[in-house]
C-alpha positions in Angstrom: 20.8 -12.1 39.6 20.3 -12.3 35.9 20.0 -16.1 36.1 17.0 -15.6 38.3 15.4 -12.7 36.3 15.7 -14.3 32.9 13.6 -17.4 33.5 10.8 -15.2 35.1 10.9 -12.8 32.3 10.8 -15.6 29.7 7.8 -17.2 31.5 6.0 -13.8 31.7 6.7 -13.2 28.0 5.3 -16.7 27.1 2.3 -16.0 29.3 1.5 -12.8 27.4 1.7 -14.6 24.1 -0.6 -17.4 25.3 -3.1 -15.0 26.8 -3.2 -12.9 23.6 -3.9 -16.1 21.6 -6.6 -17.2 24.1 -8.3 -13.8 23.8 -8.0 -13.9 20.0 -11.6 -15.0 19.4 -14.3 -13.9 17.0 -16.3 -10.9 18.3 -19.9 -11.5 19.3 -22.2 -10.8 16.3 -25.9 -10.6 15.9 -26.6 -13.0 13.1 -29.3 -12.0 10.6 -32.7 -13.7 11.2 -33.3 -16.6 8.8 -35.5 -15.7 5.9 -36.9 -17.3 2.8 -36.5 -15.9 -0.7 -38.5 -17.4 -3.5 -36.9 -17.6 -6.9 -37.6 -19.5 -10.1 -34.7 -21.9 -10.5 -36.0 -23.5 -13.6 -36.3 -20.1 -15.4 -32.8 -19.2 -14.3 -31.4 -22.4 -15.7 -33.2 -21.8 -19.0 -31.9 -18.3 -19.2 -28.3 -19.3 -18.5 -28.4 -22.2 -20.9 -29.6 -19.7 -23.6 -26.7 -17.3 -22.7 -24.2 -20.1 -23.0 -25.4 -20.9 -26.5 -24.4 -17.5 -27.6 -20.7 -17.9 -28.5 -19.5 -14.6 -27.2 -15.8 -15.3 -27.4 -13.7 -12.1 -27.2 -10.4 -11.9 -28.9 -7.6 -9.3 -29.1 -8.1 -9.3 -32.8 -11.6 -8.0 -33.0 -11.9 -9.1 -36.6 -11.6 -12.7 -35.3 -14.7 -12.3 -33.1 -18.2 -13.3 -34.3 -20.1 -10.0 -33.9 -23.4 -11.8 -34.7 -23.0 -13.9 -31.5 -22.6 -10.8 -29.4 -25.7 -9.2 -31.0 -27.6 -12.5 -30.5 -26.7 -12.3 -26.8 -28.0 -8.7 -26.5 -31.2 -9.7 -28.4 -31.6 -12.6 -26.0 -31.6 -10.2 -23.1 -34.2 -8.0 -24.7 -36.5 -11.0 -25.2 -35.8 -12.8 -22.0 -36.1 -9.8 -19.7 -39.0 -7.6 -20.9 -39.7 -6.1 -17.4 -36.1 -4.8 -17.2 -36.2 -3.4 -20.7 -39.5 -1.7 -20.1 -38.5 -0.2 -16.7 -34.8 0.5 -17.1 -32.9 2.9 -19.4 -30.4 1.1 -21.5 -27.3 2.7 -23.0 -24.8 0.9 -25.3 -21.4 2.1 -24.2 -18.2 1.6 -26.2 -17.8 -1.5 -28.3 -19.7 -4.0 -26.3 -20.7 -2.3 -23.0 -24.3 -2.4 -21.7 -25.4 0.0 -18.9 -28.9 -0.3 -17.5 -30.3 2.4 -15.2 -33.0 1.2 -12.9 -34.5 4.4 -11.4 -35.0 4.4 -7.7 -36.8 6.8 -5.3 -33.5 8.7 -4.9 -30.3 9.2 -6.8 -27.9 10.1 -4.0 -26.6 6.6 -3.1 -26.7 4.5 -6.2 -25.4 0.9 -6.6 -23.7 -0.8 -9.5 -23.9 -4.5 -10.2 -21.3 -5.8 -12.7 -20.7 -8.9 -14.8 -19.2 -9.6 -18.2 -20.8 -11.6 -21.0 -17.7 -12.4 -23.1 -15.9 -15.7 -22.5 -12.6 -17.3 -23.3 -12.3 -19.8 -26.1 -13.2 -23.5 -25.7 -12.1 -26.4 -27.8 -14.9 -28.9 -28.2 -12.4 -31.7 -28.8 -11.1 -31.3 -25.2 -14.5 -31.1 -23.5 -16.7 -34.0 -22.2 -19.7 -32.2 -23.6 -20.0 -29.5 -26.2 -19.0 -26.2 -24.5 -21.6 -24.0 -26.2 -24.7 -26.3 -26.2 -25.9 -25.4 -22.6 -26.5 -29.1 -21.7 -28.4 -29.8 -18.5 -27.7 -33.2 -17.1 -28.1 -34.6 -13.6 -28.7 -31.2 -12.1 -25.6 -29.7 -13.6 -25.5 -27.1 -16.4 -22.5 -27.4 -18.7 -20.9 -24.7 -20.8 -18.4 -22.0 -21.2 -19.2 -19.0 -19.1 -21.5 -20.8 -16.6 -19.0 -19.7 -13.8 -17.2 -16.8 -15.5 -19.4 -14.8 -15.5 -22.7 -15.5 -17.4 -23.8 -17.3 -14.2 -23.7 -14.2 -12.1 -25.0 -12.1 -14.9 -28.0 -14.4 -15.1 -28.3 -14.2 -11.3 -28.5 -10.4 -11.4 -31.0 -10.2 -14.3 -33.2 -12.9 -12.9 -33.4 -11.2 -9.6 -34.1 -7.8 -11.1 -36.7 -9.1 -13.5 -38.5 -10.8 -10.6 -38.4 -7.8 -8.3 -39.6 -5.4 -11.1 -42.4 -7.8 -11.9 -43.5 -7.7 -8.2 -43.6 -3.9 -8.3 -40.5 -3.3 -6.3 -38.9 0.1 -6.6 -35.4 0.5 -5.1 -34.7 3.2 -2.6 -31.8 4.4 -4.7 -30.9 4.2 -8.4 -29.4 0.9 -9.4 -27.1 0.4 -12.4 -26.5 -2.9 -14.1 -23.1 -2.7 -16.0 -22.1 -5.5 -18.3 -18.9 -5.6 -20.4 -18.4 -7.7 -23.5 -14.6 -7.6 -23.5 -13.4 -8.2 -19.9 -11.4 -11.3 -20.9 -9.2 -9.2 -23.2 -9.0 -6.2 -20.8 -11.0 -4.2 -23.3 -12.2 -0.6 -22.8 -15.9 -1.2 -22.2 -15.7 -1.1 -18.4 -13.5 1.9 -18.3 -15.9 3.7 -20.8 -18.9 2.8 -18.6 -17.1 4.3 -15.6 -16.4 7.5 -17.6 -20.1 7.7 -18.6 -21.1 7.4 -15.0 -18.5 9.9 -13.9 -19.8 12.4 -16.5 -23.3 12.1 -15.0 -21.9 12.8 -11.5 -22.7 9.2 -10.3 -20.8 8.3 -7.1 -21.7 4.7 -6.3 -22.4 3.8 -2.7 -21.8 0.1 -3.7 -20.1 -1.6 -6.6 -20.2 -5.4 -6.9 -18.2 -7.5 -9.4 -16.9 -11.0 -9.7 -14.2 -12.0 -7.2 -14.2 -14.2 -4.1 -16.7 -17.0 -3.4 -17.8 -19.2 -0.5 -15.0 -21.6 -0.2 -13.6 -24.2 2.2 -10.1 -25.4 3.2 -8.3 -22.2 2.0 -7.2 -20.9 5.3 -5.0 -22.8 7.8 -6.9 -24.2 10.7 -10.3 -23.0 9.6 -12.9 -25.8 8.8 -16.0 -23.6 8.4 -16.9 -22.2 4.9 -15.5 -18.8 4.3 -17.3 -16.1 2.2 -14.3 -14.1 0.8 -15.1 -10.6 -0.5 -12.4 -8.9 -2.3 -11.8 -5.3 -1.0 -8.8 -4.7 -3.3 -7.0 -6.4 -6.1 -3.4 -6.8 -7.2 -2.0 -5.2 -10.2 -0.3 -7.1 -13.0 2.4 -6.5 -15.5 3.8 -8.4 -18.4 7.6 -8.1 -18.2 10.0 -9.5 -20.7 13.7 -10.4 -20.4 15.4 -10.5 -23.8 18.9 -11.0 -25.2 20.5 -11.0 -28.6 23.5 -12.8 -30.1 25.2 -13.4 -33.4 23.6 -16.9 -33.4 25.6 -19.6 -35.2 25.8 -23.4 -35.4 25.0 -25.4 -32.3 28.0 -27.7 -32.9 30.4 -25.0 -31.5 28.5 -23.3 -28.7 29.9 -20.6 -26.4 30.2 -21.5 -22.7 26.8 -19.9 -22.1 24.2 -19.3 -24.7 21.8 -16.4 -24.3 19.0 -18.9 -23.6 21.1 -20.4 -20.8 21.9 -16.9 -19.4 18.2 -16.0 -19.4 17.3 -19.3 -17.7 19.9 -18.6 -15.0 18.4 -15.2 -14.5 14.9 -16.7 -14.2 16.1 -19.1 -11.5 17.7 -16.3 -9.6 14.4 -14.3 -9.8 12.4 -17.3 -8.6 14.7 -17.9 -5.7 14.5 -14.3 -4.5 10.8 -13.5 -3.9 9.5 -10.1 -3.3 9.2 -9.2 0.4 6.3 -10.1 2.7 3.8 -7.3 2.9 0.4 -7.1 4.7 -2.0 -4.9 2.9 -5.3 -3.9 4.6 -7.4 -6.6 2.9 -5.0 -9.4 3.8 -4.5 -8.0 7.3 -8.3 -7.9 7.8 -8.6 -11.5 6.4 -5.9 -12.8 8.8 -7.6 -11.0 11.7 -11.1 -12.3 10.8 -10.3 -15.9 9.9 -7.4 -16.2 12.3 -9.8 -15.9 15.2 -11.6 -19.0 13.9 -8.5 -21.0 13.5 -6.7 -23.6 15.7 -4.9 -22.4 18.9 -1.5 -22.8 17.2 -2.5 -20.6 14.3 -4.2 -18.1 16.7 -0.9 -17.9 18.6 0.7 -16.7 15.3 -2.0 -14.3 14.1 -2.6 -12.8 17.6 1.1 -12.0 17.8 2.1 -11.1 14.3 4.5 -8.4 15.7 6.6 -11.4 16.8 5.7 -14.1 14.3 5.7 -12.1 11.1 8.7 -14.0 9.9 7.1 -17.4 10.8 4.0 -16.4 8.7 6.3 -15.3 5.9 7.9 -18.7 5.9 4.6 -20.5 6.0 3.3 -18.5 3.1 6.5 -19.0 1.0 6.5 -22.8 1.7 2.8 -23.3 0.9 2.9 -21.2 -2.3 -0.3 -20.7 -4.2 -3.0 -18.4 -3.1 -1.8 -18.0 0.5 1.6 -16.8 -0.6 0.1 -14.5 -3.3 -1.8 -12.7 -0.6 1.3 -11.3 1.1 3.8 -10.5 -1.7 4.2 -9.5 -5.3 4.6 -12.7 -7.2 6.5 -13.5 -10.4 5.6 -16.4 -12.6 7.8 -17.5 -15.6 5.2 -18.1 -18.3 6.9 -17.8 -21.7 10.2 -18.8 -23.2 11.4 -18.4 -26.8 14.6 -18.8 -28.7 15.9 -20.6 -31.7 13.6 -21.8 -34.5 15.8 -25.0 -35.0 17.4 -27.4 -32.6 20.8 -27.1 -34.2 20.9 -23.3 -34.4 22.1 -21.0 -31.6 19.3 -18.4 -31.0 20.1 -15.0 -32.4 17.4 -13.7 -30.1 15.8 -15.2 -27.0 13.4 -14.1 -24.3 11.5 -15.0 -21.2 8.1 -13.7 -20.3 7.3 -12.9 -16.6 3.8 -12.5 -15.3 4.1 -10.2 -12.3 1.2 -9.7 -9.9 1.7 -6.5 -8.0 1.0 -6.0 -4.3 -0.4 -2.7 -3.1 2.6 -0.4 -2.5 4.5 -1.8 -5.5 4.5 -0.5 -9.0 5.2 -2.0 -12.4 8.2 0.3 -12.9 9.7 -0.5 -9.5 9.2 -4.2 -10.2 11.2 -3.9 -13.4 14.1 -2.3 -11.6 14.1 -4.9 -8.9 14.0 -7.8 -11.4 16.8 -6.2 -13.3 19.0 -6.1 -10.2 18.2 -9.6 -9.2 18.9 -11.0 -12.6 22.6 -10.2 -12.1 23.2 -9.7 -15.8 23.5 -6.2 -17.2 23.3 -7.5 -20.7 19.7 -8.6 -20.3 17.2 -6.1 -21.7 14.0 -5.7 -19.7 10.8 -4.6 -21.4 7.5 -3.8 -19.8 4.3 -4.9 -21.6 0.7 -4.4 -20.8 0.3 -3.4 -17.1 -2.2 -2.3 -14.6 -1.3 -1.0 -11.1 -2.8 -2.3 -7.8 -6.3 -1.0 -7.0 -7.3 1.2 -4.1 -8.7 -0.6 -1.0 -12.3 -0.4 -0.2 -13.8 0.3 3.2 -15.3 -2.3 5.5 -16.1 -2.2 9.2 -19.2 -0.2 10.0 -19.6 1.2 6.5 -23.3 0.9 5.3 -22.4 -0.7 1.9 -20.2 -3.3 3.5 -22.8 -4.2 6.1 -25.5 -4.6 3.5 -23.3 -6.8 1.4 -22.3 -8.8 4.5 -25.9 -9.2 5.5 -27.0 -10.5 2.1 -24.1 -13.0 2.1 -25.0 -14.2 5.7 -28.7 -14.6 4.8 -27.8 -16.8 1.8 -25.0 -18.8 3.3 -25.7 -18.7 7.1 -22.9 -21.1 7.9 -20.1 -19.0 6.2 -17.6 -16.7 7.9 -17.7 -13.4 6.0 -14.2 -11.9 5.5 -12.4 -9.3 3.4 -9.6 -10.6 1.2 -7.2 -9.4 -1.4 -8.1 -10.5 -4.9 -5.0 -11.9 -6.6 -6.6 -12.0 -10.1 -7.8 -9.0 -12.1 -11.3 -7.7 -12.8 -13.1 -4.8 -14.5 -14.0 -3.5 -11.0 -10.6 -1.8 -10.7 -11.8 1.0 -13.0 -14.6 1.9 -10.5 -12.1 2.8 -7.8 -11.8 6.3 -9.3 -15.5 7.0 -8.6 -16.2 4.9 -5.5 -14.6 3.8 -2.3 -17.0 0.9 -2.0 -15.9 -1.5 -4.7 -16.3 -5.2 -3.8 -15.5 -8.4 -5.6 -17.7 -11.5 -4.8 -18.9 -14.2 -7.1 -22.2 -15.2 -5.5 -21.6 -19.0 -5.4 -20.2 -21.6 -3.1 -17.4 -23.2 -5.1 -15.3 -26.2 -4.3 -11.6 -26.3 -5.2 -12.5 -28.5 -8.2 -15.2 -26.1 -9.4 -12.9 -23.1 -9.1 -10.3 -24.9 -11.2 -12.9 -25.2 -14.0 -12.9 -21.4 -14.6 -11.1 -20.9 -18.0 -10.6 -24.7 -18.1 -12.3 -27.6 -19.9 -15.7 -28.8 -18.7 -16.8 -25.6 -17.0 -20.2 -26.2 -15.4 -22.4 -25.1 -12.5 -24.8 -27.2 -10.3 -28.4 -25.9 -10.6 -28.8 -25.3 -6.9 -25.8 -23.0 -6.9 -27.4 -20.9 -9.6 -30.6 -20.7 -7.6 -28.6 -19.5 -4.5 -27.0 -16.9 -6.7 -30.4 -15.5 -7.7 -31.5 -15.5 -4.1 -28.4 -13.6 -3.0 -29.0 -10.8 -5.6 -32.7 -10.6 -4.7 -31.7 -9.9 -1.1 -29.0 -7.4 -2.0 -31.1 -5.5 -4.5 -33.9 -5.2 -2.0 -31.4 -3.4 0.4 -30.4 -0.8 -2.2 
């Protein structure tokens, strides 16, 4: 009888899979009513151009920074935003932190809007236009920091200045928190959080840089996607090192320490960390998977069966999709002999490890040590930060307000949680709030995202205007 039962069972099983995929559709939603928000785009461009001209390049060696440029930036804010400075209470926190308190009618559900005003270095010789001149040409503003994150900082301040000038008073206190050392993982953001904690402030909403409105990043989805980070990976600098007696390269051993380290690096790259679905990634797959093609919906609707298939898809594609589902290891540094004909007395390889929630930097070191297969390799852990907590979504008020502001600004976009694979200052806020979100209020193409930290960073004027409009909408909801 089994030869009769098996085909029927297989057919029934396949039918279940297909029915689940067919039913895996987006839930019905009430879209926000279209609205119009007026904002002064020309003023926003002038403000951002002036910010770019302040060369606020942060460096690990503070003595190498130009302190006058940072003070020029802070003076620019005082001159450019008189309404904010007349209505808000400003505290200078730590070395370069700025914390504005915009008093609302109540203090029980405050919001925090974040950005950083320091930037990474830029070599004028490698740019098409001077990186700190704030040149506006053909509707595009050029300069270091236009995307990361003086653009969003200008968006926040332009929105707040306009609303205060119109007599708007928020329902709850609003804090504007700006760090001047995010790019070097400085202490300003953590010190701002400590100051808020000391005051008993428990934010109902924290918003920092992170995701954006993007296209073509999820398999089978053609619509724009507004990705809001509800968690971020940790990161750890891990070093593999070996020592030898050195010697002349004319009579090498069968394997030099550089060769042994290289072999260990290859083993590590060929044995990735296991597939893991954290809540942000699972919510993203559930949200965007419902908008995908039938073949992809078949997978996402039946992950209990196709988990291994998704794992292989992610591993094969690499990049951002793979980084969403596992701890990643990138070989970024190698050093050895100082001369071509000398065996290295000391050699090392640097690994940049991005930690998935559930992994720790200590456990990552032990796993890499085992995979290396060489007990003579010394492993050393450098600067590390652990994965962040995950923020709430669903029917939570803060999430709904954020989602509403995004949908009003980019009506065509699918709003989805996601796991931020890079790091931000917002991770510090997880100790005082469960509503920490990461969204850079811009629609960015793949080419534009690649300009962050790269040559020729720039922003189209209309995208800056949309950023201001987004913050006006969100500030009005606070």
